[in-house]
N, CA, C and O atoms as a GROMACS GRO file, in nm:
protein
  352
    1UNK      N    1   0.084  -0.116   0.000
    1UNK     CA    2   0.000   0.000   0.000
    1UNK      C    3   0.089   0.122   0.000
    1UNK      O    4   0.199   0.118   0.054
    2UNK      N    5   0.044   0.227  -0.058
    2UNK     CA    6   0.121   0.351  -0.065
    2UNK      C    7   0.129   0.418   0.071
    2UNK      O    8   0.036   0.410   0.151
    3UNK      N    9   0.242   0.485   0.096
    3UNK     CA   10   0.257   0.558   0.221
    3UNK      C   11   0.145   0.660   0.232
    3UNK      O   12   0.119   0.734   0.137
    4UNK      N   13   0.078   0.667   0.350
    4UNK     CA   14  -0.036   0.755   0.362
    4UNK      C   15  -0.004   0.903   0.368
    4UNK      O   16  -0.096   0.985   0.368
    5UNK      N   17   0.124   0.942   0.373
    5UNK     CA   18   0.157   1.084   0.384
    5UNK      C   19   0.094   1.139   0.509
    5UNK      O   20   0.123   1.091   0.619
    6UNK      N   21   0.007   1.239   0.495
    6UNK     CA   22  -0.060   1.296   0.612
    6UNK      C   23  -0.206   1.250   0.619
    6UNK      O   24  -0.281   1.298   0.704
    7UNK      N   25  -0.246   1.159   0.532
    7UNK     CA   26  -0.384   1.111   0.530
    7UNK      C   27  -0.397   0.974   0.594
    7UNK      O   28  -0.305   0.892   0.589
    8UNK      N   29  -0.513   0.951   0.655
    8UNK     CA   30  -0.544   0.820   0.710
    8UNK      C   31  -0.594   0.731   0.597
    8UNK      O   32  -0.671   0.775   0.512
    9UNK      N   33  -0.550   0.607   0.596
    9UNK     CA   34  -0.591   0.510   0.495
    9UNK      C   35  -0.665   0.396   0.564
    9UNK      O   36  -0.623   0.350   0.671
   10UNK      N   37  -0.774   0.352   0.503
   10UNK     CA   38  -0.852   0.241   0.558
   10UNK      C   39  -0.866   0.132   0.452
   10UNK      O   40  -0.895   0.160   0.335
   11UNK      N   41  -0.846   0.007   0.495
   11UNK     CA   42  -0.856  -0.108   0.405
   11UNK      C   43  -0.943  -0.213   0.473
   11UNK      O   44  -0.927  -0.239   0.593
   12UNK      N   45  -1.034  -0.273   0.399
   12UNK     CA   46  -1.118  -0.380   0.453
   12UNK      C   47  -1.069  -0.514   0.400
   12UNK      O   48  -1.041  -0.528   0.281
   13UNK      N   49  -1.058  -0.612   0.489
   13UNK     CA   50  -1.013  -0.746   0.453
   13UNK      C   51  -1.116  -0.848   0.501
   13UNK      O   52  -1.189  -0.824   0.597
   14UNK      N   53  -1.120  -0.962   0.433
   14UNK     CA   54  -1.208  -1.072   0.470
   14UNK      C   55  -1.123  -1.195   0.500
   14UNK      O   56  -1.030  -1.226   0.426
   15UNK      N   57  -1.156  -1.264   0.609
   15UNK     CA   58  -1.086  -1.386   0.646
   15UNK      C   59  -1.187  -1.499   0.658
   15UNK      O   60  -1.304  -1.476   0.686
   16UNK      N   61  -1.139  -1.621   0.636
   16UNK     CA   62  -1.224  -1.740   0.644
   16UNK      C   63  -1.169  -1.833   0.752
   16UNK      O   64  -1.050  -1.863   0.753
   17UNK      N   65  -1.255  -1.878   0.841
   17UNK     CA   66  -1.214  -1.971   0.945
   17UNK      C   67  -1.194  -2.110   0.885
   17UNK      O   68  -1.282  -2.161   0.816
   18UNK      N   69  -1.079  -2.171   0.912
   18UNK     CA   70  -1.051  -2.305   0.861
   18UNK      C   71  -1.043  -2.408   0.974
   18UNK      O   72  -1.015  -2.526   0.950
   19UNK      N   73  -1.068  -2.362   1.098
   19UNK     CA   74  -1.058  -2.452   1.212
   19UNK      C   75  -1.188  -2.460   1.289
   19UNK      O   76  -1.294  -2.422   1.238
   20UNK      N   77  -1.180  -2.508   1.411
   20UNK     CA   78  -1.300  -2.519   1.495
   20UNK      C   79  -1.346  -2.380   1.541
   20UNK      O   80  -1.275  -2.282   1.522
   21UNK      N   81  -1.466  -2.372   1.601
   21UNK     CA   82  -1.513  -2.244   1.654
   21UNK      C   83  -1.410  -2.186   1.753
   21UNK      O   84  -1.351  -2.258   1.833
   22UNK      N   85  -1.392  -2.053   1.744
   22UNK     CA   86  -1.293  -1.989   1.829
   22UNK      C   87  -1.308  -1.838   1.819
   22UNK      O   88  -1.372  -1.787   1.727
   23UNK      N   89  -1.248  -1.767   1.913
   23UNK     CA   90  -1.241  -1.621   1.909
   23UNK      C   91  -1.095  -1.581   1.896
   23UNK      O   92  -1.010  -1.625   1.974
   24UNK      N   93  -1.067  -1.497   1.798
   24UNK     CA   94  -0.932  -1.449   1.771
   24UNK      C   95  -0.923  -1.302   1.809
   24UNK      O   96  -1.014  -1.224   1.780
   25UNK      N   97  -0.814  -1.264   1.874
   25UNK     CA   98  -0.789  -1.126   1.915
   25UNK      C   99  -0.668  -1.076   1.836
   25UNK      O  100  -0.571  -1.150   1.816
   26UNK      N  101  -0.674  -0.949   1.793
   26UNK     CA  102  -0.568  -0.895   1.709
   26UNK      C  103  -0.457  -0.831   1.791
   26UNK      O  104  -0.480  -0.781   1.901
   27UNK      N  105  -0.336  -0.836   1.735
   27UNK     CA  106  -0.219  -0.769   1.790
   27UNK      C  107  -0.149  -0.704   1.672
   27UNK      O  108  -0.130  -0.769   1.569
   28UNK      N  109  -0.110  -0.577   1.684
   28UNK     CA  110  -0.046  -0.508   1.572
   28UNK      C  111   0.094  -0.461   1.607
   28UNK      O  112   0.125  -0.428   1.721
   29UNK      N  113   0.178  -0.459   1.505
   29UNK     CA  114   0.313  -0.402   1.511
   29UNK      C  115   0.327  -0.318   1.386
   29UNK      O  116   0.366  -0.369   1.280
   30UNK      N  117   0.295  -0.191   1.396
   30UNK     CA  118   0.296  -0.104   1.278
   30UNK      C  119   0.434  -0.059   1.239
   30UNK      O  120   0.527  -0.061   1.320
   31UNK      N  121   0.449  -0.019   1.114
   31UNK     CA  122   0.574   0.045   1.072
   31UNK      C  123   0.596   0.170   1.157
   31UNK      O  124   0.498   0.237   1.192
   32UNK      N  125   0.718   0.203   1.190
   32UNK     CA  126   0.746   0.321   1.272
   32UNK      C  127   0.693   0.446   1.201
   32UNK      O  128   0.716   0.466   1.082
   33UNK      N  129   0.622   0.528   1.277
   33UNK     CA  130   0.563   0.650   1.222
   33UNK      C  131   0.420   0.630   1.174
   33UNK      O  132   0.356   0.724   1.128
   34UNK      N  133   0.368   0.506   1.185
   34UNK     CA  134   0.232   0.474   1.143
   34UNK      C  135   0.160   0.403   1.257
   34UNK      O  136   0.209   0.304   1.310
   35UNK      N  137   0.044   0.455   1.296
   35UNK     CA  138  -0.039   0.389   1.396
   35UNK      C  139  -0.135   0.296   1.323
   35UNK      O  140  -0.200   0.338   1.227
   36UNK      N  141  -0.144   0.172   1.367
   36UNK     CA  142  -0.231   0.073   1.304
   36UNK      C  143  -0.346   0.041   1.398
   36UNK      O  144  -0.325  -0.001   1.512
   37UNK      N  145  -0.468   0.063   1.350
   37UNK     CA  146  -0.589   0.029   1.425
   37UNK      C  147  -0.664  -0.079   1.348
   37UNK      O  148  -0.666  -0.078   1.225
   38UNK      N  149  -0.724  -0.173   1.420
   38UNK     CA  150  -0.803  -0.279   1.356
   38UNK      C  151  -0.940  -0.280   1.421
   38UNK      O  152  -0.952  -0.283   1.544
   39UNK      N  153  -1.043  -0.278   1.338
   39UNK     CA  154  -1.182  -0.281   1.387
   39UNK      C  155  -1.257  -0.392   1.316
   39UNK      O  156  -1.258  -0.394   1.193
   40UNK      N  157  -1.321  -0.483   1.386
   40UNK     CA  158  -1.317  -0.498   1.531
   40UNK      C  159  -1.184  -0.557   1.575
   40UNK      O  160  -1.106  -0.605   1.493
   41UNK      N  161  -1.158  -0.552   1.706
   41UNK     CA  162  -1.030  -0.603   1.758
   41UNK      C  163  -1.038  -0.751   1.792
   41UNK      O  164  -0.938  -0.810   1.833
   42UNK      N  165  -1.155  -0.813   1.775
   42UNK     CA  166  -1.166  -0.958   1.792
   42UNK      C  167  -1.269  -1.012   1.693
   42UNK      O  168  -1.363  -0.943   1.655
   43UNK      N  169  -1.249  -1.137   1.653
   43UNK     CA  170  -1.340  -1.204   1.560
   43UNK      C  171  -1.381  -1.337   1.621
   43UNK      O  172  -1.296  -1.417   1.660
   44UNK      N  173  -1.511  -1.361   1.630
   44UNK     CA  174  -1.562  -1.487   1.683
   44UNK      C  175  -1.622  -1.568   1.570
   44UNK      O  176  -1.715  -1.525   1.502
   45UNK      N  177  -1.567  -1.688   1.553
   45UNK     CA  178  -1.614  -1.780   1.450
   45UNK      C  179  -1.693  -1.892   1.517
   45UNK      O  180  -1.649  -1.950   1.616
   46UNK      N  181  -1.809  -1.923   1.461
   46UNK     CA  182  -1.894  -2.028   1.519
   46UNK      C  183  -1.887  -2.158   1.440
   46UNK      O  184  -1.932  -2.262   1.487
   47UNK      N  185  -1.829  -2.151   1.317
   47UNK     CA  186  -1.820  -2.272   1.236
   47UNK      C  187  -1.704  -2.262   1.137
   47UNK      O  188  -1.657  -2.153   1.105
   48UNK      N  189  -1.659  -2.376   1.090
   48UNK     CA  190  -1.557  -2.382   0.986
   48UNK      C  191  -1.616  -2.326   0.857
   48UNK      O  192  -1.731  -2.355   0.823
   49UNK      N  193  -1.538  -2.248   0.786
   49UNK     CA  194  -1.582  -2.189   0.659
   49UNK      C  195  -1.650  -2.054   0.675
   49UNK      O  196  -1.679  -1.988   0.576
   50UNK      N  197  -1.677  -2.012   0.798
   50UNK     CA  198  -1.741  -1.882   0.822
   50UNK      C  199  -1.645  -1.769   0.785
   50UNK      O  200  -1.526  -1.776   0.813
   51UNK      N  201  -1.699  -1.665   0.722
   51UNK     CA  202  -1.620  -1.549   0.680
   51UNK      C  203  -1.650  -1.430   0.770
   51UNK      O  204  -1.764  -1.411   0.813
   52UNK      N  205  -1.547  -1.351   0.797
   52UNK     CA  206  -1.560  -1.228   0.876
   52UNK      C  207  -1.479  -1.119   0.808
   52UNK      O  208  -1.375  -1.145   0.748
   53UNK      N  209  -1.528  -0.996   0.819
   53UNK     CA  210  -1.455  -0.880   0.766
   53UNK      C  211  -1.398  -0.800   0.881
   53UNK      O  212  -1.454  -0.796   0.990
   54UNK      N  213  -1.283  -0.736   0.854
   54UNK     CA  214  -1.226  -0.643   0.950
   54UNK      C  215  -1.163  -0.527   0.872
   54UNK      O  216  -1.131  -0.540   0.754
   55UNK      N  217  -1.146  -0.416   0.941
   55UNK     CA  218  -1.093  -0.295   0.880
   55UNK      C  219  -0.957  -0.264   0.942
   55UNK      O  220  -0.941  -0.269   1.064
   56UNK      N  221  -0.861  -0.232   0.857
   56UNK     CA  222  -0.728  -0.189   0.903
   56UNK      C  223  -0.717  -0.041   0.871
   56UNK      O  224  -0.735   0.001   0.757
   57UNK      N  225  -0.687   0.040   0.973
   57UNK     CA  226  -0.675   0.184   0.958
   57UNK      C  227  -0.531   0.223   0.986
   57UNK      O  228  -0.477   0.191   1.092
   58UNK      N  229  -0.469   0.293   0.892
   58UNK     CA  230  -0.330   0.338   0.906
   58UNK      C  231  -0.332   0.489   0.923
   58UNK      O  232  -0.381   0.562   0.836
   59UNK      N  233  -0.276   0.537   1.036
   59UNK     CA  234  -0.273   0.680   1.065
   59UNK      C  235  -0.129   0.726   1.083
   59UNK      O  236  -0.058   0.672   1.168
   60UNK      N  237  -0.085   0.824   1.004
   60UNK     CA  238   0.050   0.877   1.024
   60UNK      C  239   0.058   0.947   1.160
   60UNK      O  240  -0.033   1.022   1.196
   61UNK      N  241   0.165   0.922   1.234
   61UNK     CA  242   0.181   0.986   1.365
   61UNK      C  243   0.315   1.057   1.378
   61UNK      O  244   0.351   1.103   1.487
   62UNK      N  245   0.387   1.066   1.272
   62UNK     CA  246   0.517   1.132   1.278
   62UNK      C  247   0.596   1.100   1.153
   62UNK      O  248   0.542   1.046   1.056
   63UNK      N  249   0.723   1.132   1.156
   63UNK     CA  250   0.809   1.104   1.042
   63UNK      C  251   0.815   0.953   1.020
   63UNK      O  252   0.835   0.876   1.114
   64UNK      N  253   0.798   0.914   0.897
   64UNK     CA  254   0.805   0.771   0.865
   64UNK      C  255   0.947   0.722   0.884
   64UNK      O  256   1.042   0.780   0.831
   65UNK      N  257   0.960   0.616   0.960
   65UNK     CA  258   1.092   0.558   0.984
   65UNK      C  259   1.094   0.410   0.956
   65UNK      O  260   1.196   0.344   0.971
   66UNK      N  261   0.980   0.357   0.913
   66UNK     CA  262   0.974   0.215   0.886
   66UNK      C  263   0.881   0.185   0.770
   66UNK      O  264   0.788   0.261   0.743
   67UNK      N  265   0.906   0.075   0.703
   67UNK     CA  266   0.824   0.035   0.590
   67UNK      C  267   0.746  -0.092   0.618
   67UNK      O  268   0.651  -0.123   0.546
   68UNK      N  269   0.784  -0.166   0.723
   68UNK     CA  270   0.725  -0.297   0.744
   68UNK      C  271   0.667  -0.310   0.885
   68UNK      O  272   0.720  -0.255   0.981
   69UNK      N  273   0.559  -0.384   0.893
   69UNK     CA  274   0.495  -0.417   1.019
   69UNK      C  275   0.412  -0.542   0.998
   69UNK      O  276   0.426  -0.609   0.896
   70UNK      N  277   0.326  -0.573   1.093
   70UNK     CA  278   0.237  -0.688   1.075
   70UNK      C  279   0.120  -0.678   1.172
   70UNK      O  280   0.122  -0.601   1.269
   71UNK      N  281   0.019  -0.756   1.142
   71UNK     CA  282  -0.089  -0.775   1.238
   71UNK      C  283  -0.109  -0.924   1.249
   71UNK      O  284  -0.095  -0.998   1.152
   72UNK      N  285  -0.143  -0.967   1.369
   72UNK     CA  286  -0.164  -1.111   1.390
   72UNK      C  287  -0.290  -1.132   1.473
   72UNK      O  288  -0.323  -1.053   1.562
   73UNK      N  289  -0.358  -1.240   1.442
   73UNK     CA  290  -0.478  -1.282   1.514
   73UNK      C  291  -0.442  -1.409   1.590
   73UNK      O  292  -0.380  -1.500   1.534
   74UNK      N  293  -0.482  -1.417   1.718
   74UNK     CA  294  -0.456  -1.539   1.794
   74UNK      C  295  -0.576  -1.575   1.881
   74UNK      O  296  -0.646  -1.488   1.932
   75UNK      N  297  -0.596  -1.704   1.896
   75UNK     CA  298  -0.698  -1.754   1.987
   75UNK      C  299  -0.633  -1.816   2.110
   75UNK      O  300  -0.698  -1.886   2.188
   76UNK      N  301  -0.503  -1.791   2.127
   76UNK     CA  302  -0.428  -1.848   2.238
   76UNK      C  303  -0.362  -1.980   2.203
   76UNK      O  304  -0.270  -2.025   2.271
   77UNK      N  305  -0.409  -2.042   2.097
   77UNK     CA  306  -0.354  -2.169   2.052
   77UNK      C  307  -0.297  -2.157   1.910
   77UNK      O  308  -0.192  -2.214   1.880
   78UNK      N  309  -0.366  -2.084   1.826
   78UNK     CA  310  -0.326  -2.064   1.686
   78UNK      C  311  -0.296  -1.917   1.662
   78UNK      O  312  -0.350  -1.830   1.730
   79UNK      N  313  -0.210  -1.890   1.564
   79UNK     CA  314  -0.175  -1.753   1.528
   79UNK      C  315  -0.175  -1.741   1.376
   79UNK      O  316  -0.118  -1.824   1.306
   80UNK      N  317  -0.241  -1.636   1.328
   80UNK     CA  318  -0.243  -1.604   1.184
   80UNK      C  319  -0.186  -1.464   1.169
   80UNK      O  320  -0.237  -1.369   1.228
   81UNK      N  321  -0.079  -1.450   1.091
   81UNK     CA  322  -0.009  -1.322   1.076
   81UNK      C  323  -0.014  -1.274   0.932
   81UNK      O  324   0.001  -1.352   0.838
   82UNK      N  325  -0.036  -1.143   0.916
   82UNK     CA  326  -0.035  -1.079   0.785
   82UNK      C  327   0.066  -0.964   0.787
   82UNK      O  328   0.069  -0.887   0.883
   83UNK      N  329   0.147  -0.953   0.683
   83UNK     CA  330   0.242  -0.842   0.678
   83UNK      C  331   0.173  -0.711   0.644
   83UNK      O  332   0.069  -0.709   0.578
   84UNK      N  333   0.233  -0.601   0.690
   84UNK     CA  334   0.193  -0.467   0.649
   84UNK      C  335   0.316  -0.406   0.586
   84UNK      O  336   0.420  -0.395   0.650
   85UNK      N  337   0.304  -0.364   0.461
   85UNK     CA  338   0.415  -0.304   0.389
   85UNK      C  339   0.370  -0.169   0.336
   85UNK      O  340   0.267  -0.160   0.268
   86UNK      N  341   0.446  -0.064   0.365
   86UNK     CA  342   0.417   0.070   0.317
   86UNK      C  343   0.516   0.101   0.205
   86UNK      O  344   0.638   0.098   0.225
   87UNK      N  345   0.463   0.131   0.088
   87UNK     CA  346   0.547   0.165  -0.026
   87UNK      C  347   0.577   0.315  -0.024
   87UNK      O  348   0.488   0.394   0.006
   88UNK      N  349   0.699   0.354  -0.057
   88UNK     CA  350   0.734   0.496  -0.057
   88UNK      C  351   0.660   0.571  -0.167
   88UNK      O  352   0.677   0.692  -0.181
   0.00000   0.00000   0.00000
């Protein structure tokens, strides 16, 4: 994704549950100079194959010093990680 400059960028993603019912909570590690917010901050799946959407919001908070970060979802047993890459 392009560097947000001074603007906030929002992206919506869809995930599919491939395991048993569970609740996943998000953890973020944003690129330096970018605040990463995820809404909602938890996803509860009741069945295998169920789809859920979440929104990733990137807010500039200072001079950009990093290009890479990630967000991960965990239910305490499993972890799913997605990279965040900011293009100059």
